C-alpha positions as CSV (number, residue, x, y, z in Angstrom):
1,X,97.7,138.1,9.5
2,X,96.4,141.6,9.8
3,X,98.1,143.9,7.2
4,X,97.8,147.7,6.8
5,X,98.6,149.2,3.4
6,X,100.9,152.2,3.2
7,X,99.9,153.5,-0.2
8,X,102.5,156.2,-0.6
9,X,101.9,159.6,-2.3
10,X,103.0,158.7,-5.8
11,X,100.9,155.5,-5.8
12,X,97.9,157.3,-4.5
13,X,98.1,160.2,-6.9
14,X,99.5,158.6,-10.1
15,X,99.2,154.8,-9.9
16,X,96.1,153.9,-7.7
17,X,95.7,150.8,-9.7
18,X,98.9,149.4,-8.2
19,X,97.4,149.9,-4.7
20,X,94.2,148.0,-5.8
21,X,96.4,145.1,-7.2
22,X,98.3,144.9,-3.9
23,X,95.0,144.7,-2.0
24,X,93.6,142.1,-4.4
25,X,96.7,139.9,-4.2
26,X,97.0,140.1,-0.4
27,X,93.4,139.3,0.2
28,X,93.6,136.3,-2.2
29,X,96.5,135.1,0.0
30,X,94.3,135.3,3.1
31,X,95.4,138.6,4.6
32,X,93.0,140.7,6.6
33,X,93.8,144.0,5.0
34,X,93.0,147.7,5.8
35,X,94.1,151.0,4.3
36,X,94.2,153.6,7.0
37,X,92.6,156.8,5.6
38,X,94.7,159.1,7.8
39,X,98.0,158.2,6.2
40,X,99.8,160.9,4.2
41,X,103.5,161.2,3.1
42,X,106.4,159.4,4.8
43,X,108.4,162.7,4.6
44,X,111.0,161.6,2.1
45,X,110.8,164.7,-0.2
46,X,111.4,167.0,2.7
47,X,114.2,164.8,4.0
48,X,115.9,164.6,0.6
49,X,115.8,168.4,0.5
50,X,117.5,168.8,3.8
51,X,114.4,170.0,5.6
52,X,114.8,167.6,8.6
53,X,112.4,169.4,11.0
54,X,109.6,169.4,8.5
55,X,110.3,165.7,7.6
56,X,110.3,164.9,11.3
57,X,106.8,166.4,11.6
58,X,105.5,164.3,8.8
59,X,107.2,161.3,10.1
60,X,105.6,161.7,13.5
61,X,102.2,161.5,11.9
62,X,103.2,158.4,10.1
63,X,104.2,156.8,13.4
64,X,100.9,157.7,14.9
65,X,98.9,156.2,12.0
66,X,100.7,152.9,11.9
67,X,101.7,152.5,15.6
68,X,99.2,149.8,16.4
69,X,99.5,148.0,13.0
70,X,100.5,144.4,13.1
71,X,102.2,144.5,9.7
72,X,102.5,147.2,7.1
73,X,103.1,146.6,3.4
74,X,103.9,149.2,0.8
75,X,104.3,149.0,-3.0
76,X,107.4,151.4,-2.9
77,X,110.9,150.3,-2.1
78,X,112.1,153.9,-1.6
79,X,109.4,154.8,1.0
80,X,110.0,151.5,2.8
81,X,113.7,152.3,2.9
82,X,113.0,155.8,4.1
83,X,111.2,154.5,7.2
84,X,113.5,151.6,7.9
85,X,116.8,153.4,7.5
86,X,116.3,157.1,7.7
87,X,113.7,157.5,10.4
88,X,116.3,156.4,13.0
89,X,118.4,159.3,11.8
90,X,115.5,161.7,12.1
91,X,114.7,160.7,15.6
92,X,118.3,160.0,16.9
93,X,117.9,162.8,19.6
94,X,114.3,161.8,20.4
95,X,114.5,158.5,22.4
96,X,110.8,157.8,22.7
97,X,110.1,158.5,19.1
98,X,113.2,156.6,18.0
99,X,111.8,153.5,19.6
100,X,108.5,154.0,17.8
101,X,110.3,154.6,14.5
102,X,112.4,151.4,14.9
103,X,109.3,149.4,15.7
104,X,107.6,150.7,12.5
105,X,110.7,149.9,10.4
106,X,110.7,146.3,11.7
107,X,107.1,145.6,10.6
108,X,107.1,147.6,7.3
109,X,107.8,145.6,4.1
110,X,108.0,146.3,0.4
111,X,105.4,144.2,-1.4
112,X,107.6,141.6,-3.0
113,X,109.8,141.4,0.1
114,X,106.6,140.6,2.0
115,X,105.2,137.8,-0.2
116,X,108.5,136.2,-0.9
117,X,110.4,136.7,2.4
118,X,107.7,136.8,5.0
119,X,104.8,134.8,3.5
120,X,107.0,132.6,1.4
121,X,104.1,131.9,-0.9
122,X,104.2,128.6,-2.9
123,X,103.1,130.1,-6.2
124,X,102.9,126.6,-7.8
125,X,99.5,126.2,-6.1
126,X,98.2,129.1,-8.1
127,X,99.2,128.0,-11.6
128,X,99.9,131.6,-12.5
129,X,99.7,132.8,-16.1
130,X,100.2,136.1,-17.8
131,X,101.0,136.2,-21.5
132,X,103.5,138.9,-22.3
133,X,107.2,139.6,-22.8
134,X,108.8,141.7,-20.1
135,X,112.0,143.1,-18.7
136,X,112.8,144.4,-15.2
137,X,114.2,147.6,-13.8
138,X,115.9,147.1,-10.4
139,X,115.3,150.3,-8.3
140,X,118.2,151.6,-6.3
141,X,116.4,151.7,-3.0
142,X,115.9,147.9,-3.1
143,X,119.6,147.6,-2.2
144,X,118.9,149.2,1.1
145,X,116.3,146.6,1.8
146,X,118.6,143.7,1.1
147,X,116.7,142.7,-2.0
148,X,118.5,141.4,-5.0
149,X,116.8,139.0,-7.4
150,X,113.5,138.4,-5.6
151,X,111.4,140.2,-8.3
152,X,112.8,138.3,-11.4
153,X,112.7,135.0,-9.5
154,X,109.0,135.6,-8.8
155,X,108.3,136.7,-12.3
156,X,110.0,133.5,-13.6
157,X,107.2,131.5,-11.8
158,X,104.5,133.0,-14.0
159,X,103.6,130.9,-17.0
160,X,103.5,132.7,-20.3
161,X,105.6,135.6,-19.1
162,X,108.8,135.8,-21.1
163,X,111.4,137.7,-19.0
164,X,114.1,139.3,-21.1
165,X,117.4,140.5,-19.6
166,X,117.9,144.2,-19.4
167,X,121.3,145.7,-20.0
168,X,122.4,147.9,-17.0
169,X,119.3,146.6,-15.2
170,X,120.6,147.9,-11.8
171,X,121.7,151.3,-13.1
172,X,119.8,154.2,-11.7
173,X,117.1,155.7,-13.8
174,X,118.0,159.2,-12.8
175,X,114.9,160.0,-10.7
176,X,116.4,160.0,-7.3
177,X,113.5,162.1,-5.8
178,X,114.6,165.7,-5.7
179,X,117.8,164.8,-7.6
180,X,115.8,165.0,-10.9
181,X,114.9,168.5,-10.0
182,X,118.3,169.7,-8.8
183,X,120.4,168.0,-11.5
184,X,118.0,167.8,-14.4
185,X,120.5,167.4,-17.1
186,X,122.2,164.5,-15.4
187,X,118.9,162.9,-14.7
188,X,117.8,163.3,-18.3
189,X,121.0,161.6,-19.5
190,X,120.5,158.7,-17.1
191,X,116.9,158.1,-17.9
192,X,117.4,158.3,-21.7
193,X,120.2,155.7,-21.4
194,X,117.9,153.5,-19.3
195,X,115.1,153.8,-21.8
196,X,117.5,152.9,-24.7
197,X,118.3,149.7,-22.9
198,X,114.7,148.9,-22.2
199,X,113.7,149.5,-25.9
200,X,116.5,147.2,-27.1
201,X,114.9,144.3,-25.3
202,X,111.8,144.5,-27.5
203,X,109.7,143.7,-24.4
204,X,106.0,144.7,-24.3
205,X,106.2,145.4,-20.5
206,X,108.7,147.0,-18.2
207,X,108.3,145.8,-14.6
208,X,109.1,148.5,-12.1
209,X,108.2,148.5,-8.4
210,X,108.8,152.1,-7.5
211,X,106.4,155.0,-8.3
212,X,109.3,157.5,-8.7
213,X,111.2,155.3,-11.2
214,X,108.0,154.6,-13.0
215,X,107.1,158.3,-13.4
216,X,110.6,159.1,-14.7
217,X,110.9,156.1,-17.2
218,X,107.2,156.2,-18.3
219,X,107.6,159.8,-19.1
220,X,110.3,159.2,-21.6
221,X,108.6,156.2,-23.1
222,X,105.5,158.4,-23.6
223,X,107.5,161.2,-25.2
224,X,109.0,158.6,-27.5
225,X,105.6,157.3,-28.4
226,X,106.8,153.9,-27.2
227,X,104.2,151.1,-26.9
228,X,106.0,149.6,-23.8
229,X,103.7,149.4,-20.8
230,X,105.1,150.0,-17.3
231,X,103.6,147.7,-14.6
232,X,104.2,146.9,-11.0
233,X,104.8,143.2,-10.0
234,X,101.6,143.5,-8.0
235,X,99.6,144.2,-11.2
236,X,101.0,141.3,-13.0
237,X,100.4,139.0,-10.1
238,X,96.8,140.3,-9.7
239,X,96.1,139.6,-13.3
240,X,97.8,136.2,-13.2
241,X,95.9,135.1,-10.2
242,X,92.6,136.4,-11.6
243,X,93.4,134.3,-14.7
244,X,92.6,131.2,-12.6
245,X,89.2,132.6,-11.5
246,X,88.1,131.3,-8.2
247,X,91.0,129.7,-6.4
248,X,91.2,128.9,-2.7
249,X,95.0,128.2,-2.7
250,X,96.9,130.3,-0.1
251,X,100.4,129.0,-0.6
């Protein structure tokens, strides 16, 4: 399968290691992978701020870049949800571009959604192992993608990884894109409550699959001088697969 990676702005600027891990994992699974250099933003910041014309301009570039892709994978649930659910709103009065937007939404997948629901990888063949205790933050935008427990079920297949339950695991962290800017005090209260719950687990690692949530939560952990590391599922999978060294299993 030919796969193009939609890196996203936050991943590119703050967490490029996540993109590298996505590439590593997908290539080990036999994907022919490319990262189009022309890609930029999906337009979500402008859309969330009510600047629909500007968001549409950015979205049009996105449609051009990935129009001929066979499959597109992204490490961000929020950006995936933006394209899949909100591009049709942006192009509702533009029939030709609406068709292109719907086509992109149908072939764009969040990383875990892709490996679990599209590839349906048999991870037993990889004998995955990663030694750590971890807990998981469920990002709000995953609801819009129809994802529920795919991430914890995948993590449970990794030997040595102790997954600890997180109180209020599906409660918003308070980022919400521009929400954190517009309603700073509410956002602060939400993220502090979230980090309280995370710290109570005693886990070494917080698994978080969205750059915005990661920025928000990791910022508070840093200010509290917490030793908890924030990692994307792709990073843990990458390390767990590398643990086996050379392995030709493709699931």
